[in-house]
C-alpha positions as CSV (number, residue, x, y, z in Angstrom):
1,M,47.0,-77.0,-0.6
2,G,48.2,-73.9,-2.7
3,V,48.8,-70.4,-2.5
4,H,47.6,-67.4,-3.9
5,V,50.2,-64.8,-5.5
6,L,49.4,-61.4,-4.9
7,S,51.5,-58.9,-7.5
8,I,52.0,-55.3,-7.0
9,P,53.8,-53.9,-10.2
10,I,55.7,-50.8,-9.8
11,S,57.4,-48.3,-12.2
12,D,60.0,-46.0,-12.0
13,D,60.6,-42.9,-13.7
14,G,61.8,-44.4,-16.9
15,G,58.7,-46.2,-17.3
16,K,60.5,-49.8,-16.3
17,I,58.3,-52.1,-14.3
18,R,59.3,-54.5,-11.6
19,A,56.8,-56.5,-9.3
20,M,56.7,-57.3,-5.7
21,N,55.0,-60.5,-5.2
22,L,53.3,-61.8,-2.1
23,Y,52.1,-65.1,-1.3
24,M,49.2,-66.4,0.9
25,D,47.4,-69.5,1.9
26,D,44.8,-70.6,-0.8
27,S,42.1,-70.6,2.0
28,E,42.2,-66.5,2.2
29,T,39.0,-64.9,0.8
30,I,38.7,-61.9,-1.4
31,T,37.0,-60.0,1.1
32,N,40.2,-60.8,3.5
33,I,42.7,-60.3,0.7
34,Q,40.9,-56.9,-0.1
35,S,41.5,-55.8,3.5
36,F,45.0,-56.6,3.3
37,I,45.5,-54.8,-0.1
38,T,44.1,-51.5,1.5
39,A,46.2,-51.5,4.5
40,F,49.6,-52.7,2.8
41,V,49.6,-50.5,-0.3
42,P,50.0,-47.1,1.4
43,K,52.7,-48.5,3.7
44,L,54.5,-49.7,0.5
45,D,54.0,-46.5,-1.1
46,A,55.8,-44.7,1.6
47,V,59.0,-46.8,1.0
48,T,59.2,-47.2,-2.7
49,G,59.8,-44.4,-5.0
50,G,58.0,-45.8,-7.9
51,K,54.6,-45.8,-8.7
52,I,52.3,-48.6,-7.9
53,T,50.4,-49.0,-11.0
54,N,48.2,-52.3,-10.2
55,V,47.6,-54.8,-7.8
56,L,46.8,-58.3,-9.3
57,L,45.7,-61.6,-7.6
58,Q,46.7,-65.1,-9.2
59,F,44.5,-67.8,-7.5
60,S,45.5,-71.3,-7.0
61,L,42.7,-73.5,-8.2
62,D,42.1,-76.8,-9.0
63,K,43.6,-77.9,-12.2
64,G,41.8,-80.9,-13.0
65,T,44.0,-84.0,-14.3
66,P,46.6,-82.9,-16.8
67,K,49.6,-84.9,-17.6
68,A,51.5,-86.2,-14.7
69,A,54.9,-85.2,-16.3
70,A,56.5,-82.7,-19.2
71,V,56.8,-84.4,-22.8
72,D,60.3,-84.6,-23.8
73,D,62.2,-82.1,-25.7
74,C,59.2,-79.2,-25.4
75,P,60.9,-76.2,-23.7
76,V,58.7,-73.9,-22.5
77,N,60.4,-71.0,-24.4
78,Q,59.3,-72.9,-27.9
79,G,55.5,-72.2,-28.3
80,A,52.8,-71.5,-30.2
81,L,51.4,-67.9,-30.6
82,F,47.6,-67.8,-31.2
83,G,46.3,-64.5,-32.8
84,F,43.0,-62.9,-32.5
85,S,41.3,-59.7,-33.8
86,V,39.7,-57.6,-31.3
87,V,36.4,-55.8,-31.5
88,D,36.4,-52.1,-32.0
89,T,40.1,-51.6,-32.2
90,Q,42.8,-52.1,-35.0
91,Y,45.2,-54.0,-32.7
92,R,45.2,-57.9,-32.4
93,H,45.4,-59.7,-29.2
94,S,47.8,-62.7,-28.7
95,A,47.9,-65.7,-26.5
96,F,51.5,-67.6,-25.8
97,V,51.4,-71.2,-25.2
98,P,54.6,-72.6,-24.0
99,A,56.4,-76.0,-24.5
100,I,54.1,-76.5,-28.0
101,R,54.5,-80.3,-28.8
102,K,57.2,-80.8,-31.6
103,T,54.6,-83.1,-33.3
104,L,52.0,-79.9,-34.1
105,V,55.0,-77.8,-35.5
106,A,55.7,-78.1,-39.4
107,G,58.5,-76.2,-40.4
108,E,57.2,-72.5,-39.6
109,V,53.6,-73.7,-39.7
110,I,51.1,-75.1,-36.8
111,A,48.0,-76.1,-38.2
112,N,44.7,-74.9,-37.0
113,T,43.2,-78.5,-36.7
114,G,42.6,-81.3,-33.8
115,A,43.7,-79.9,-30.4
116,V,45.3,-76.9,-31.5
117,Q,41.8,-76.0,-33.0
118,T,40.2,-77.1,-30.1
119,L,42.1,-74.7,-27.7
120,Q,41.5,-71.8,-30.1
121,E,38.0,-72.2,-30.1
122,S,38.2,-72.4,-26.5
123,I,40.1,-69.2,-26.2
124,L,37.8,-67.2,-28.8
125,S,34.3,-68.4,-27.4
126,G,35.1,-69.2,-23.7
127,E,34.1,-72.0,-21.5
128,G,30.9,-72.3,-19.0
129,Y,30.1,-68.5,-18.1
130,I,33.8,-67.2,-18.6
131,T,34.4,-65.4,-22.0
132,L,38.1,-64.0,-22.6
133,T,38.9,-60.5,-23.5
134,N,42.0,-58.7,-24.2
135,K,43.8,-56.5,-21.5
136,A,41.6,-53.7,-22.1
137,A,38.3,-55.7,-21.7
138,Q,37.6,-55.6,-25.1
139,D,35.8,-58.8,-26.7
140,L,37.8,-61.2,-29.2
141,D,36.1,-61.3,-32.5
142,S,37.9,-63.8,-34.6
143,F,40.6,-66.4,-34.9
144,L,43.5,-64.9,-37.0
145,E,46.4,-67.8,-37.1
146,V,48.8,-69.7,-35.0
147,E,52.2,-69.9,-35.4
148,P,55.4,-71.0,-33.9
149,S,57.3,-68.6,-31.5
150,D,60.6,-68.8,-29.4
151,R,60.5,-66.6,-26.6
152,K,64.3,-66.6,-25.8
153,R,64.2,-65.3,-22.7
154,A,62.4,-68.4,-20.7
155,K,63.4,-68.8,-17.1
């Protein structure tokens, strides 16, 4: 049994954003969750001085059978940043993979071979009926690069 996470980002007058996170049983349906959101958001809006910018839902899904324990010495802030070009824009899309295996990093280079290439192709081409996009729902066009990235603010 897991939980779904409902995240409600709220911005202040300076543009800074913090989210209110709410949790619910993973047996809840989209219809029930939408009914809750429709009733809840006006009540939240009456209390907050900020602007509710969105309502996001993170599902708890069956994750399959990944490894049972983390690999030693692979901190989550040290990862790989996959870069892709995007259709109809000059901007790139990046996807950060936390805790990159040290065996895949050679200095400042991560080779796009083996498991790295397989993951890159899955991000670019999608799986099953799902095709990934950027935040603006624009299609990813081509793979640009993968490089080591250290996100210092890992919690």
